[in-house]
KETIBA-526100 format. One record per residue (C-alpha): residue number from 1; residue in one letter; x, y, z. Coordinates in nm, 2 decimals. Layout:
KETIBA-526100
  num  residu       x       y       z
  NUM       A       X       Y       Z
...
This chain:
KETIBA-526100
  num  residu       x       y       z
    1       M    7.89   10.50   13.86
    2       R    7.84   10.17   14.04
    3       D    8.15    9.97   14.15
    4       A    8.12    9.63   14.00
    5       Q    8.26    9.49   14.33
    6       R    8.00    9.66   14.54
    7       P    7.68    9.46   14.62
    8       A    7.36    9.60   14.49
    9       P    7.18    9.81   14.75
   10       T    6.90    9.64   14.93
   11       R    6.78    9.90   15.17
   12       D    6.51   10.16   15.11
   13       L    6.48   10.51   15.27
   14       D    6.21   10.39   15.51
   15       N    6.32   10.53   15.83
   16       P    6.48   10.84   15.97
   17       E    6.83   10.68   16.02
   18       E    6.85   10.57   15.65
   19       I    6.74   10.91   15.54
   20       A    7.00   11.07   15.77
   21       E    7.27   10.84   15.63
   22       M    7.17   10.93   15.27
   23       V    7.18   11.30   15.35
   24       R    7.52   11.27   15.53
   25       R    7.67   11.08   15.24
   26       F    7.53   11.31   14.98
   27       Y    7.63   11.64   15.14
   28       A    7.98   11.50   15.21
   29       D    8.02   11.47   14.84
   30       V    7.86   11.81   14.77
   31       A    8.08   11.99   15.02
   32       M    8.39   11.84   14.86
   33       D    8.27   11.89   14.50
   34       D    8.47   12.14   14.29
   35       L    8.17   12.31   14.15
   36       L    7.92   12.28   14.43
   37       G    8.16   12.30   14.73
   38       P    8.23   12.68   14.70
   39       M    7.86   12.77   14.67
   40       F    7.79   12.59   14.98
   41       N    8.11   12.66   15.19
   42       D    8.21   13.00   15.07
   43       V    7.90   13.18   14.94
   44       A    7.62   13.03   15.16
   45       R    7.86   12.97   15.44
   46       V    7.66   12.66   15.54
   47       D    7.70   12.54   15.89
   48       W    7.69   12.17   15.83
   49       S    7.60   12.08   16.20
   50       E    7.28   12.29   16.16
   51       H    7.22   12.22   15.80
   52       L    7.23   11.84   15.79
   53       P    6.95   11.79   16.05
   54       K    6.74   12.04   15.86
   55       L    6.79   11.85   15.54
   56       T    6.72   11.52   15.70
   57       A    6.40   11.67   15.84
   58       F    6.31   11.78   15.49
   59       W    6.36   11.44   15.34
   60       C    6.18   11.27   15.64
   61       R    5.87   11.49   15.57
   62       A    5.88   11.44   15.20
   63       L    5.93   11.06   15.21
   64       L    5.79   10.94   15.55
   65       D    5.54   11.23   15.61
   66       L    5.70   11.31   15.94
   67       P    5.67   11.64   16.11
   68       G    5.96   11.85   16.19
   69       Y    6.08   12.04   15.88
   70       V    6.04   12.42   15.89
   71       G    6.18   12.62   15.61
   72       N    6.15   12.76   15.25
   73       P    6.40   12.59   15.03
   74       F    6.34   12.82   14.73
   75       R    6.40   13.14   14.94
   76       A    6.71   12.99   15.08
   77       H    6.84   12.92   14.73
   78       A    6.74   13.26   14.60
   79       Q    6.94   13.43   14.87
   80       V    7.25   13.24   14.77
   81       H    7.18   13.31   14.40
   82       D    7.17   13.69   14.48
   83       K    7.51   13.67   14.62
   84       R    7.66   13.45   14.33
   85       A    7.44   13.34   14.05
   86       F    7.37   12.97   14.01
   87       T    7.41   12.82   13.66
   88       P    7.24   12.52   13.50
   89       A    7.57   12.33   13.57
   90       H    7.52   12.37   13.94
   91       F    7.17   12.21   13.93
   92       E    7.30   11.94   13.69
   93       R    7.58   11.85   13.92
   94       W    7.36   11.85   14.24
   95       L    7.12   11.62   14.07
   96       S    7.38   11.39   13.93
   97       L    7.55   11.35   14.27
   98       F    7.21   11.29   14.43
   99       H    7.12   11.02   14.19
  100       E    7.47   10.86   14.23
  101       T    7.43   10.87   14.61
  102       L    7.09   10.69   14.60
  103       D    7.20   10.44   14.34
  104       L    7.50   10.33   14.55
  105       G    7.30   10.29   14.87
  106       W    6.93   10.25   14.84
  107       V    6.66   10.09   14.63
  108       G    6.28   10.06   14.68
  109       P    5.97   10.28   14.67
  110       N    6.10   10.56   14.89
  111       A    6.44   10.57   14.71
  112       E    6.25   10.60   14.38
  113       R    6.03   10.88   14.53
  114       A    6.35   11.05   14.63
  115       H    6.49   11.04   14.29
  116       Q    6.16   11.19   14.16
  117       L    6.15   11.46   14.41
  118       A    6.51   11.55   14.35
  119       D    6.43   11.58   13.98
  120       N    6.13   11.81   14.04
  121       V    6.33   12.03   14.29
  122       A    6.61   12.07   14.05
  123       R    6.38   12.13   13.75
  124       V    6.17   12.39   13.94
  125       H    6.45   12.58   14.12
  126       S    6.66   12.59   13.81
  127       Q    6.37   12.72   13.61
  128       Q    6.29   12.99   13.86
  129       L    6.65   13.09   13.93
  130       V    6.83   13.06   13.60
  131       G    6.55   13.03   13.35
  132       E    6.62   12.68   13.24
  133       A    6.45   12.36   13.37
  134       V    6.74   12.13   13.43
  135       T    6.71   11.75   13.41
  136       V    6.96   11.47   13.42
  137       A    6.92   11.13   13.25
  138       R    6.95   10.84   13.49
């Protein structure tokens, strides 16, 4: 929800520094979230000092076509799901927080692509892991 006093965003996710800032803001909220925090912190035992650069590399590849990301996001999520099952609510909350983060900080073609990619990731991973294709209205 946008604060009426906050100016509208004018930056796009058009360089690695902006993407790193978006990733940092988003996952700070995720780590403290009542629903998502335990999955990341207690079940997956995420080392944020390692994970944030990897996530930044993922988004830099997706949005800027930069090399550097190595990984299999689905496999990583499946391994967590094997320890404690995700629910549709996990994917809905992740997606809602992602959209809120973008809407409060970024606007432009790459920000819109990030919204669309996040929608796709949540839809596909939730379908594969919990049997329900999750979407969230923006």
